[in-house]
C-alpha angles and dihedrals in degrees: 000000000000122000113267110244128201118304129270125204113209115200111180129144092223110081093198093050093046091051091049091052090046092052092049092050094046091049086057091051100261122135108229142176123202122205133171103197132067093231092053091048093052093046092049093046090052094045097044114017105220126216090222135019120204105203133186099224090211094056098112135271095355086071093055 
């Protein structure tokens, strides 16, 4: 089993795309969390500060 690296927060509106990215990252040994809403992204980022956030820049008010 690979070493778990720092965490990645994936915030994409597309559930299927976010799950694909999550699977690819976890296969490479990264711990990741995928969310599809702004409120879930903010809550997760506050609860578990990620090393990296992958953000769909068209995902709502965060892009503004």
